[in-house]
N, C-alpha and C positions, 0 to 999 in steps of 0.2 A: 466149432461147427459140429453139429450132431452127425452121428455116423449115418443116419438115414437122410440127411439133407442133400438136396440136389445141387452139385457144385456149379451147374450151368444156370441156375436160377438166380437172378439179381437179388441183392439184399433189399429188404423192405417188407412191408406188411403182406400177408398172404392175400392173393386176389380172391374175391368172393365169387362163388358159383352163380351161374345164371338163375338157378332155382331160388337161391337166397334173394337175389335182386327182384325176381318176379313175385316172391312171397311178400317182401317188404312193400313193393309197389301196390299189390292187391290190398294189403292191410291199411295202407294210407288212403287208398281210393274208396274202399268199402270195408270199414272195420266191422267186427262181429256185432257190436251194439247197434249198428245201422242195418246190417243184413237181417238179423233176428232180434228186433227190439223187444224190450220188456213191456212196453205199453205204447199206445197211440194217443194223439190228441183227441179230445172229446168230440170235436167236429167231424171226425172220421165216421162216427155212427150215423151221419146223415145219409139218406138214400142216394144222393148224388154221387157219393163215393162208393156205394155198394155196387153200382152198375159195372165198374171195372172187374170186381170179383165175379159177378154173374157172367160177364163175357169170358173170363178165364175158365169158369166152371163149364160153360158150354163148349169151349175149345177142348177140354179134357174128354168130354163125352164124344165129340167129333172124332178125336184121335182114336179112342178106344173102339168105337163101333166101326170106324173106317178100317182099322187094322183087321178086324174080324172079317169084314166084307172083302177086303183085298186078298185074304188068305183063302177064302171059300170060293170066290169067283162068281161070274154072272149067273150061271145056271142055278146056283144055290139061292141067291137073293131074289130070283124070279120064280122058282118052282117050289121052294120050301116055305112053310109057314113061319118057321123060325127066321129064315132069311128075310121074309117080308117084314118081320118085327124089327130086326136090326137095321134094315134099310130105312124103315120109317123113323126109327130113333136117330139115325144118322141125318136124315133129311130135316127133321124138326130141330135137332141140335144146331144145324147150320142156320135155320131160320131164326132161332133164338140168339145165336151168336151175332148175326148181323143186326138184329133188333137192339140188343143190349149195347153193341159196339157203337151203333149210330147215335143212340141216346147218350151214351157215355161221351162220345166226341162232342156232341152239341153242349152237354153240360160242362165239359172242360173248356169249350170255347167261350161260353157266356160267363164262366167264372175266371177266365184268363189264366188257365193252368200253366202258362209259360212264364209266369212271374217268378222272380227270385232265381234267375239262372236256370229255369226249367225248360228252356227251348227244345232241347233234345228229347225231353220226356214227351212233349206235345208232338214233335216231328215223328218219333218212332211210333206213336199211336196212330197218327194219320197214315203213315206208310203201311202199317199193318192192314188198315182198311183197304188201301189200294191194292196190295198184294193178294188179299183174300178174295177180291173180285174175280180175277182169272182162275184162282183155285176153285171157286164155286162153279164157274163156267165150264171148266174141264171136267168137273164132277157131273154136271148135267149131261154133257155129251158122252159120258162114259157109261151111262145106264144100260146101253144095249137094248133099247126098246124104241117104239115109235116116237115117243117124246124126244129122246136124245137125237134121233135122226132128223126130226123136224127142226130142232134147235140148231143142230150142226149145219144143215143146208141153208137155213136163214141167216146164220151168223157168219158163214164163210165169205159171203159177199162183202161184209164189213171188213173182215181181215184182208181180203184182196184189195179193197179200196184204200186201205192204209199202207199197202205195199209189203205186208209181212205174211201174206198168205203162203208163200213158199217155205217160210220158217215155222209158222204156227198154223198147221193144217187141221182144221176142226173135223175133217172127214177121216182123219187117220186115227183109228181107235188106239193103236199101240202108243202113238205119240201122246195123245191126250191122257191116256191112262197113266203113263209114266210121269207126266207133268203133275197129275192130280194126286197120285199116291206117294210120290217121292220128292220131286224138286220143289214144287210150290209149298207143300206142307212144311218142309224143312226150313224154307225161307220165313214162313209165318211164325213157326216156333222160335227161330233164332231172333227175329225182331221183337217178338213178345218177351222173350227172355231178357233182351237188352232193355226193353221198356221197364220191366219189373226191377231190374238192377238199378236203373236210373231213378225210379221212384224211391227205392230204398236209400239211395245215396243222397238225394236232395230232399226227401221227405214229401209228404202230401201237401199240396198247396193250401195255405190257410185261407179262410174267408177274407173278403175285402175289409171287414170291420177290424180284424186283428192287425192287418197291415196299416190301416189308418191310425189305430191307437199307437202302434209302434212308431209311426212317422211323427205323430204329435209329441210323443214322449222324447224322441230323439231331438226334435226341434226345440223343445223346452230345456234340453240339456240334462235330463234325468236318466237314471238307469232303471227306473221302476217300470219296466214294460209289463204289459198285461199278457200273461201266458195262460192258455186254456188248461183245464185239468186233464189228467191222463185217465183213459178208460180203465176201470177197475181200481182206481185210487180214490177213495171217498174223501180224502183230505185235499185232493188236487195237487198234482205234481207238475213238474216242468214239461212243456210240450216236446214231442219227439222232433 
């Protein structure tokens, strides 16, 4: 027995630390070659797949401009020319975010993006849209102008009719502001992050034609499935 060995520890292999188990599980679930792949299938260059990137880009602009607006306060975005500029950027980024996201969801629906075990990819994308709606609503009622007052007074009846008016008071600026700048944005970013990780893990859903060719090849009992070339590889490599 070694001089440094613990006499009270039973004989056997050393137990692994929880950090080791967490690292091994992470590498099994999302290996580096999937998290940061060297190439993508050629069909990813289609515009239907670019809409997700455009939605993500709009979200980055929303977070950047919203952080500046939250730090400066209502008097700045109402009375300052620079404040008006950032307020307009924030508003139009939100408009583009919803436009790109809706078109992305419809494109994913018509291409059956949940194929191949990608149900959670589709579900996280749809939930992101649902969570973004109250996030946008709380932003509208936090403007501190006539428009926000009108929206709040008209929408409070709907909240009261659903029975949540006591918990979600649109006339309470402090509550709406905290929801808009803290709670709901964190939820959106968390779900979007999970969505991106799931896309990396399962890969981008292939077109129907590729799945059909793979099914025909499998039925024929051959291993010569057709794989699309990889972007940036002029000779055509295996799909991601």
